[in-house]
C-alpha positions in Angstrom: -15.7 -29.3 52.1 -14.5 -25.7 51.5 -16.3 -25.6 48.2 -19.6 -26.3 49.9 -18.9 -23.6 52.5 -18.0 -21.1 49.8 -21.2 -21.9 47.9 -23.3 -21.4 51.0 -21.5 -18.1 51.7 -22.1 -17.0 48.1 -25.8 -17.9 48.2 -26.2 -16.2 51.7 -24.5 -13.0 50.7 -26.3 -12.7 47.3 -29.7 -13.3 48.9 -29.0 -10.9 51.8 -27.6 -8.2 49.5 -30.4 -8.5 46.9 -33.2 -8.4 49.5 -31.7 -5.5 51.3 -31.1 -3.4 48.2 -34.8 -3.4 47.1 -35.7 -1.7 50.4 -34.7 2.0 50.9 -31.5 2.2 52.9 -29.5 5.1 54.1 -26.0 5.5 52.7 -23.4 6.3 55.2 -20.2 7.3 53.5 -18.3 7.3 56.8 -18.7 3.6 57.4 -16.4 0.9 56.1 -18.3 0.1 52.9 -15.3 -1.8 51.6 -14.9 -4.3 54.5 -17.4 -7.1 53.3 -15.9 -7.2 49.8 -12.4 -7.4 51.2 -13.3 -10.2 53.6 -15.0 -12.1 50.7 -11.9 -11.6 48.5 -9.6 -12.9 51.2 -11.8 -16.0 51.7 -11.7 -16.6 47.9 -8.0 -16.1 47.5 -7.1 -18.5 50.4 -8.2 -21.4 48.2 -5.4 -23.0 46.1 -7.9 -24.4 43.5 -8.9 -21.0 42.2 -6.9 -21.8 39.1 -7.0 -25.2 37.4 -3.4 -26.7 37.7 -3.8 -28.7 34.5 -5.2 -25.9 32.3 -3.6 -22.7 33.8 -3.8 -20.4 30.8 -7.5 -21.2 30.1 -8.3 -21.1 33.8 -6.7 -17.7 34.3 -8.5 -16.4 31.2 -11.8 -17.7 32.6 -11.1 -16.1 36.0 -10.3 -12.8 34.3 -13.6 -13.0 32.4 -15.4 -13.8 35.7 -13.8 -10.8 37.4 -14.6 -8.4 34.6 -18.2 -9.6 34.6 -18.3 -9.0 38.3 -16.9 -5.5 38.0 -19.2 -4.6 35.2 -22.2 -6.0 37.1 -21.2 -3.9 40.2 -20.9 -0.7 38.1 -24.2 -1.3 36.3 -25.9 -2.1 39.5 -24.7 1.1 41.2 -25.7 3.3 38.2 -29.2 1.8 38.1 -29.8 2.4 41.8 -32.1 5.3 42.6 -30.6 7.8 45.1 -32.1 10.8 46.8 -31.4 13.3 49.6 -33.9 13.7 52.4 -34.5 17.2 54.0 -32.2 16.3 56.9 -29.3 15.8 54.4 -29.3 12.0 54.6 -28.7 10.2 51.3 -30.9 7.1 50.6 -30.8 4.5 47.9 -33.0 1.7 46.6 -32.4 -0.6 43.7 -34.8 -0.4 40.7 -36.2 -2.9 38.3 -33.3 -2.1 36.1 -31.0 -3.2 38.9 -32.8 -6.5 39.0 -32.2 -6.8 35.3 -28.5 -6.2 35.9 -28.4 -9.0 38.4 -30.3 -11.3 36.0 -27.8 -10.5 33.2 -24.8 -10.9 35.5 -26.0 -14.3 36.7 -26.7 -15.4 33.1 -23.2 -14.3 32.1 -21.7 -16.2 35.0 -23.7 -19.4 34.1 -22.4 -19.0 30.5 -18.8 -18.7 31.7 -19.3 -21.8 33.9 -20.7 -23.7 31.0 -17.9 -22.6 28.7 -15.3 -23.7 31.3 -17.1 -27.0 31.7 -17.1 -27.5 27.9 -13.3 -27.0 27.9 -12.9 -29.5 30.8 -11.7 -26.9 33.3 -11.9 -27.5 37.0 -13.9 -24.6 38.4 -14.0 -23.9 42.1 -16.5 -21.6 43.8 -13.6 -19.4 44.8 -13.6 -17.6 41.4 -17.3 -16.9 41.8 -16.7 -15.6 45.4 -13.9 -13.4 44.2 -16.1 -12.0 41.4 -18.9 -11.3 43.9 -16.4 -9.5 46.1 -15.5 -7.3 43.1 -19.1 -6.7 42.3 -19.8 -5.5 45.9 -16.7 -3.4 46.0 -17.4 -1.6 42.8 -21.1 -1.1 43.7 -20.4 0.1 47.2 -17.6 2.5 46.1 -19.7 3.9 43.3 -22.7 4.5 45.6 -20.4 6.1 48.2 -19.0 8.4 45.5 -22.5 9.2 44.1 -23.7 9.9 47.7 -20.9 12.4 48.3 -21.7 14.2 45.1 -25.4 14.5 46.0 -24.8 16.1 49.4 -25.0 19.8 49.4 -21.8 21.7 50.2 -21.6 23.1 53.8 -23.0 26.6 54.1 -20.5 29.5 54.4 -20.4 31.2 57.7 -22.8 34.0 56.8 -25.1 33.9 59.8 -27.8 32.3 57.7 -26.8 28.7 58.2 -29.9 27.8 60.3 -32.3 29.3 57.7 -30.4 27.6 54.8 -30.4 24.2 56.5 -34.2 24.5 57.1 -35.0 25.3 53.5 -32.9 22.6 51.8 -34.7 21.0 48.8 -35.1 17.2 48.6 -33.1 16.1 45.5 -34.3 13.0 43.8 -32.3 11.2 41.1 -34.2 9.2 38.5 -32.6 6.2 36.8 
């Protein structure tokens, strides 16, 4: 039963995240961007079947490949996301077509890893996929938070012109 629940959680999170990312969304670096990935990681690690007991070495190797795929997907997704600063200083982001391509390649690699594991007779639980998804989201969110901080202009020095400076801030747009 937990495998079905994990699968439903994975599908729900992926659909929610993908749909939300293709709409402009404000990036708030003050919020807990790491919370959802940590919760997903804890849910994944609570399952004892994350490693096949009969093929531990191959299973751990496949799990590592899955995690590396997830981390690379998260990094590529973050770097293909368009970000810009509005005149009020708020940083916004929206995924691009390239981001969609990153998701397609990431899913294809995961299907390939699953097929490889099945060919070697490994028992594969949805926990590994959930852990890799947590890694994807953690790397993506962390990279976007870091990029957002680097896009924000530095606070104005106390020169008496703060009001004028804040009114004439340019809108920076980053193209990917």
